[in-house]
C-alpha positions in Angstrom: 5.4 12.8 -4.0 7.7 12.0 -1.1 7.1 8.4 0.0 7.9 9.4 3.5 4.2 9.8 4.1 4.1 6.0 4.2 6.4 5.8 7.1 5.4 5.2 10.7 7.5 6.5 13.6 8.2 3.6 16.0 10.1 4.6 19.2 11.5 7.7 17.4 12.7 5.7 14.4 11.1 6.2 10.9 9.9 2.9 9.5 9.3 3.4 5.7 6.4 1.4 4.2 5.3 0.1 7.6 2.5 2.6 7.9 -0.8 0.9 8.7 -2.4 2.2 5.5 -0.3 -0.2 3.5 -1.5 -3.2 5.6 -5.1 -1.9 5.5 -5.2 -1.6 1.7 -3.4 -4.9 1.1 -5.7 -6.6 3.6 -8.9 -5.1 2.1 -7.9 -5.9 -1.5 -6.3 -9.3 -1.2 -7.0 -10.9 2.2 -10.6 -10.0 3.1 -12.4 -13.1 1.8 -11.0 -15.7 4.2 -9.6 -18.9 2.5 -10.9 -17.7 -0.8 -8.9 -14.5 -0.7 -6.4 -13.9 -3.5 -3.6 -13.5 -1.0 -4.4 -17.0 0.3 -5.2 -18.8 -3.0 -2.2 -17.3 -4.8 0.2 -17.1 -1.9 3.2 -17.5 -4.3 2.5 -13.9 -5.5 2.0 -12.4 -2.0 4.5 -14.3 0.2 6.2 -12.1 1.0 4.4 -8.9 -0.1 6.1 -7.9 -3.3 7.8 -4.6 -4.1 5.3 -4.2 -7.0 2.4 -4.6 -4.6 3.8 -1.9 -2.3 4.3 0.3 -5.3 0.7 -0.2 -6.5 -0.7 0.6 -3.0 1.4 3.8 -2.8 0.3 4.8 -6.3 -3.4 4.5 -5.3 -3.1 6.3 -2.0 -3.5 10.0 -2.5 -0.4 12.3 -2.2 -2.7 14.8 -0.6 -3.6 12.6 2.2 -2.6 14.0 5.6 -1.4 10.8 7.3 -1.8 11.0 11.0 -1.5 7.7 12.8 -4.1 8.8 15.3 -6.9 9.1 12.8 -7.6 6.2 10.4 -10.4 8.3 8.8 -7.7 10.8 7.7 -6.5 8.3 5.1 -8.2 8.4 1.7 -7.8 6.7 -1.7 -7.3 9.1 -4.6 -9.2 7.0 -7.1 -12.3 6.7 -4.9 -12.2 10.4 -4.0 -12.2 11.3 -7.7 -15.4 9.3 -8.1 -17.0 11.7 -5.6 -15.2 15.0 -6.5 -18.4 16.7 -7.7 -20.3 15.6 -4.7 -22.2 13.1 -6.8 -20.9 9.6 -7.4 -19.6 9.2 -11.0 -18.1 5.9 -11.8 -14.6 6.2 -13.3 -12.3 3.7 -14.9 -8.8 3.2 -13.9 -6.8 4.7 -16.7 -3.5 2.9 -17.0 -1.5 5.6 -18.9 -2.3 8.2 -16.3 -1.1 6.0 -13.4 1.8 4.3 -15.2 4.3 7.1 -14.7 3.3 7.5 -11.0 3.6 3.7 -10.5 7.0 3.6 -12.2 8.3 6.4 -10.0 7.1 4.7 -6.9 8.5 1.3 -8.0 12.0 2.9 -8.5 11.8 4.4 -5.0 10.6 1.1 -3.5 13.4 -0.8 -5.2 15.9 1.8 -3.9 14.5 1.3 -0.4 14.9 -2.4 -0.8 18.5 -2.1 -1.9 19.4 -0.3 1.3 18.9 -3.4 3.4 17.4 -6.3 1.4 17.2 -8.6 4.4 15.4 -6.0 6.5 13.0 -5.0 3.8 12.2 -8.7 3.1 11.5 -9.3 6.8 9.1 -6.3 6.8 7.3 -7.6 3.7 7.2 -11.1 5.1 5.8 -9.8 8.4 3.0 -8.0 6.6 2.1 -11.2 4.7 2.3 -13.4 7.9 0.2 -11.0 9.9 -2.5 -10.7 7.2 -2.4 -14.5 6.6 -2.9 -15.1 10.3 -6.0 -13.0 10.5 -7.5 -14.3 7.3 
């Protein structure tokens, strides 16, 4: 999967991993319970948002998702969709072996992205954390 689906075009410039789906997922998972949120209680693991966290989010977001910044409903989470793939909800377990290879590939790409301009990517990850912490 090309990770360019996670970019957002800002003033004609592609901004990889700044797509709002990344913030939305991180916010929903780790910053949605106010002061009791994991992102607040365990800030040392989220400040700034880690490369592993970005890799986890990109692993869970479907590669089939047609990202269109105009439509938030066009985003979907692969795991959740699989629970409904028959039209009837069937609870599934996250199966580590099936996601491990996908995660590892994403992590390599995210590390490569980070290596291009470490100060810039750290600022991006810090801004995500600061924004989410502010609204928590």
